[in-house]
C-alpha positions as a Markdown table, in Angstrom:
| # | Residue | x | y | z |
|---|---|---|---|---|
| 1 | Met | -205.9 | 210.7 | -71.1 |
| 2 | Thr | -206.4 | 209.2 | -67.6 |
| 3 | Tyr | -204.6 | 210.4 | -64.4 |
| 4 | Leu | -204.2 | 208.2 | -61.4 |
| 5 | Pro | -203.7 | 210.4 | -58.3 |
| 6 | Tyr | -201.8 | 207.9 | -56.3 |
| 7 | Leu | -198.7 | 210.0 | -55.7 |
| 8 | Phe | -198.5 | 208.9 | -52.1 |
| 9 | Gly | -200.1 | 205.5 | -52.6 |
| 10 | Glu | -203.8 | 205.1 | -51.9 |
| 11 | Arg | -205.7 | 204.8 | -48.6 |
| 12 | Ser | -209.1 | 204.1 | -49.9 |
| 13 | Pro | -210.5 | 202.0 | -51.4 |
| 14 | Tyr | -207.3 | 200.0 | -52.1 |
| 15 | Phe | -205.3 | 200.6 | -48.9 |
| 16 | Asp | -201.9 | 200.3 | -50.7 |
| 17 | Ala | -199.1 | 202.7 | -50.0 |
| 18 | Ser | -197.2 | 201.3 | -53.0 |
| 19 | Leu | -199.6 | 202.3 | -55.7 |
| 20 | Ser | -198.2 | 204.9 | -58.1 |
| 21 | Gly | -199.7 | 208.0 | -59.7 |
| 22 | Gly | -199.4 | 208.4 | -63.4 |
| 23 | Ile | -200.9 | 209.9 | -66.6 |
| 24 | Phe | -202.0 | 207.3 | -69.2 |
| 25 | Gly | -202.7 | 208.0 | -72.8 |
| 26 | Leu | -200.5 | 211.1 | -73.0 |
| 27 | Lys | -199.5 | 212.0 | -76.5 |
| 28 | Ala | -197.4 | 214.7 | -78.1 |
| 29 | His | -200.4 | 216.7 | -79.2 |
| 30 | His | -201.7 | 217.1 | -75.7 |
| 31 | Gln | -201.3 | 220.6 | -74.1 |
| 32 | Gln | -200.8 | 221.7 | -70.6 |
| 33 | Ser | -204.6 | 222.4 | -70.3 |
| 34 | Asp | -205.3 | 218.7 | -71.2 |
| 35 | Ile | -203.0 | 217.5 | -68.4 |
| 36 | Ile | -204.6 | 219.9 | -65.9 |
| 37 | Arg | -208.0 | 218.7 | -66.9 |
| 38 | Ala | -206.9 | 215.0 | -66.6 |
| 39 | Val | -205.6 | 215.7 | -63.1 |
| 40 | Met | -208.9 | 217.3 | -62.0 |
| 41 | Glu | -210.9 | 214.4 | -63.5 |
| 42 | Gly | -208.6 | 211.8 | -61.9 |
| 43 | Ile | -209.1 | 213.3 | -58.4 |
| 44 | Ala | -212.9 | 213.3 | -59.0 |
| 45 | Phe | -212.8 | 209.7 | -60.3 |
| 46 | Ser | -210.9 | 208.7 | -57.2 |
| 47 | Leu | -213.5 | 210.3 | -54.9 |
| 48 | Arg | -216.3 | 208.5 | -56.8 |
| 49 | Asn | -214.3 | 205.2 | -56.5 |
| 50 | Val | -214.2 | 205.7 | -52.7 |
| 51 | Tyr | -217.9 | 206.7 | -52.6 |
| 52 | Glu | -218.9 | 203.6 | -54.6 |
| 53 | Asn | -216.9 | 201.3 | -52.3 |
| 54 | Met | -218.7 | 202.6 | -49.2 |
| 55 | Gly | -221.5 | 200.2 | -49.9 |
| 56 | Ile | -224.3 | 202.7 | -50.0 |
| 57 | Glu | -225.5 | 202.1 | -53.6 |
| 58 | Lys | -229.0 | 201.3 | -52.3 |
| 59 | Asn | -229.4 | 204.9 | -51.1 |
| 60 | Lys | -227.8 | 206.7 | -54.0 |
| 61 | Ile | -227.0 | 210.3 | -53.0 |
| 62 | Glu | -228.6 | 212.7 | -55.6 |
| 63 | Lys | -227.2 | 215.9 | -54.1 |
| 64 | Phe | -223.8 | 216.6 | -52.6 |
| 65 | Arg | -222.9 | 219.8 | -50.7 |
| 66 | Val | -219.4 | 220.7 | -51.4 |
| 67 | Thr | -217.1 | 223.1 | -49.4 |
| 68 | Gly | -213.5 | 224.1 | -49.4 |
| 69 | Gly | -211.2 | 225.4 | -52.1 |
| 70 | Val | -212.9 | 223.5 | -54.9 |
| 71 | Val | -216.0 | 225.8 | -54.7 |
| 72 | Lys | -213.9 | 228.6 | -56.2 |
| 73 | Asn | -213.6 | 226.6 | -59.4 |
| 74 | Pro | -216.9 | 226.3 | -61.3 |
| 75 | Phe | -215.2 | 224.1 | -64.0 |
| 76 | Trp | -214.2 | 221.5 | -61.5 |
| 77 | Leu | -217.6 | 221.6 | -59.8 |
| 78 | Gln | -219.2 | 220.8 | -63.2 |
| 79 | Ile | -216.7 | 217.9 | -63.6 |
| 80 | Phe | -217.8 | 216.6 | -60.1 |
| 81 | Ala | -221.5 | 216.8 | -61.1 |
| 82 | Asp | -220.9 | 214.9 | -64.3 |
| 83 | Ile | -218.7 | 212.2 | -62.8 |
| 84 | Phe | -221.0 | 211.6 | -59.8 |
| 85 | Lys | -224.1 | 212.0 | -62.0 |
| 86 | Ala | -225.5 | 214.1 | -59.1 |
| 87 | Glu | -226.3 | 217.7 | -58.2 |
| 88 | Ile | -223.5 | 219.6 | -56.5 |
| 89 | Glu | -224.7 | 222.4 | -54.2 |
| 90 | Ile | -222.6 | 225.3 | -53.0 |
| 91 | Leu | -223.7 | 227.1 | -49.9 |
| 92 | Ser | -223.5 | 230.8 | -49.4 |
| 93 | Phe | -221.5 | 230.3 | -46.1 |
| 94 | Asp | -218.4 | 228.2 | -46.9 |
| 95 | Glu | -216.5 | 227.2 | -43.8 |
| 96 | Gly | -216.1 | 223.5 | -44.6 |
| 97 | Pro | -215.3 | 221.4 | -41.5 |
| 98 | Ala | -216.3 | 224.1 | -39.0 |
| 99 | Tyr | -219.7 | 224.4 | -40.7 |
| 100 | Gly | -220.2 | 220.6 | -40.6 |
| 101 | Ala | -219.3 | 220.4 | -37.0 |
| 102 | Met | -221.7 | 223.2 | -36.2 |
| 103 | Leu | -224.5 | 221.5 | -38.1 |
| 104 | Cys | -223.9 | 218.3 | -36.2 |
| 105 | Ala | -224.1 | 220.2 | -32.9 |
| 106 | Val | -227.3 | 222.0 | -34.0 |
| 107 | Ala | -228.9 | 218.8 | -35.1 |
| 108 | Gly | -227.8 | 217.1 | -31.9 |
| 109 | Ile | -229.8 | 219.7 | -29.9 |
| 110 | Gln | -232.9 | 218.3 | -31.5 |
| 111 | Glu | -234.6 | 221.7 | -31.7 |
| 112 | Glu | -236.1 | 221.6 | -35.2 |
| 113 | Asp | -236.7 | 225.4 | -35.2 |
| 114 | Leu | -233.0 | 226.1 | -34.6 |
| 115 | Phe | -232.0 | 223.7 | -37.4 |
| 116 | Ile | -234.5 | 225.2 | -39.8 |
| 117 | Arg | -233.3 | 228.8 | -38.9 |
| 118 | Trp | -229.7 | 227.8 | -39.6 |
| 119 | Gln | -230.6 | 226.2 | -42.9 |
| 120 | Gln | -232.4 | 229.4 | -43.9 |
| 121 | Ala | -229.4 | 231.4 | -42.9 |
| 122 | Asn | -227.1 | 229.4 | -45.1 |
| 123 | Arg | -228.9 | 229.0 | -48.4 |
| 124 | Val | -227.7 | 227.2 | -51.5 |
| 125 | Lys | -226.1 | 229.8 | -53.8 |
| 126 | Ala | -225.2 | 227.6 | -56.8 |
| 127 | Ile | -226.2 | 224.2 | -58.1 |
| 128 | Tyr | -224.3 | 222.2 | -60.7 |
| 129 | Lys | -226.3 | 219.6 | -62.5 |
| 130 | Pro | -225.0 | 216.7 | -64.6 |
| 131 | Thr | -224.8 | 217.5 | -68.4 |
| 132 | Glu | -224.5 | 215.3 | -71.5 |
| 133 | Gln | -220.8 | 215.0 | -70.6 |
| 134 | Ala | -221.8 | 212.5 | -67.9 |
| 135 | Ser | -222.0 | 209.7 | -70.4 |
| 136 | Phe | -218.5 | 210.4 | -71.6 |
| 137 | Tyr | -217.3 | 210.4 | -68.0 |
| 138 | Glu | -218.9 | 207.0 | -67.3 |
| 139 | Lys | -216.7 | 205.4 | -69.9 |
| 140 | Ala | -213.6 | 207.3 | -68.7 |
| 141 | Tyr | -214.4 | 206.3 | -65.1 |
| 142 | Lys | -214.4 | 202.6 | -66.1 |
| 143 | Thr | -211.0 | 203.1 | -67.6 |
| 144 | Phe | -209.8 | 204.8 | -64.4 |
| 145 | Val | -211.0 | 201.9 | -62.3 |
| 146 | Glu | -209.4 | 199.3 | -64.7 |
| 147 | Leu | -206.1 | 201.1 | -64.6 |
| 148 | Ser | -206.3 | 201.3 | -60.8 |
| 149 | Leu | -207.1 | 197.6 | -60.5 |
| 150 | Ser | -204.3 | 196.7 | -62.8 |
| 151 | Gln | -201.9 | 198.3 | -60.3 |
| 152 | Val | -203.6 | 196.5 | -57.4 |
| 153 | Glu | -203.2 | 193.2 | -59.2 |
| 154 | Asn | -199.5 | 193.8 | -59.5 |
| 155 | Thr | -198.9 | 194.8 | -55.9 |
| 156 | Phe | -201.1 | 192.7 | -53.6 |
| 157 | Pro | -200.6 | 189.1 | -52.8 |
| 158 | Ser | -203.2 | 187.0 | -54.6 |
| 159 | Thr | -205.6 | 186.5 | -51.7 |
| 160 | Lys | -205.9 | 190.2 | -50.9 |
| 161 | Arg | -206.1 | 191.0 | -54.6 |
| 162 | Lys | -209.1 | 188.7 | -55.1 |
| 163 | Glu | -210.9 | 190.3 | -52.2 |
| 164 | Ile | -210.4 | 193.8 | -53.6 |
| 165 | Ile | -211.2 | 193.0 | -57.2 |
| 166 | Asn | -214.3 | 191.0 | -56.3 |
| 167 | Lys | -215.9 | 193.9 | -54.4 |
């Protein structure tokens, strides 16, 4: 089952407000938990799709630090680790955007001691590593991208469609 999370269109990487969300492959035997899992996977696939379209493949990120509400869900964090094929680190101090802004400010001061002290104060409290499930997710991700592109093919004029598909 594949979920496309385009309930309000998609900003990136397709920039098309007319894309639609949907669940593909849903059968009578699926349960509510299967649908919930598909939604969680679809959101993670969408974020990977954005990441891959940023054009930074040369410098593949091997570790991501994640903040916000998702850190309260170990199951979802493992899904992210498997889909991104990267370690997901959770910090002991989770204040999301405020923490990121503060880190930028500390780094901007260019006092290495201050930056190191702050890193020591906010240690990694959990790490999620890719499991054997990552190979399953690789196939599922390809399906996600194909379904997404099939919508793009049907909504964009042919010139824009070729530009997006040939990325």
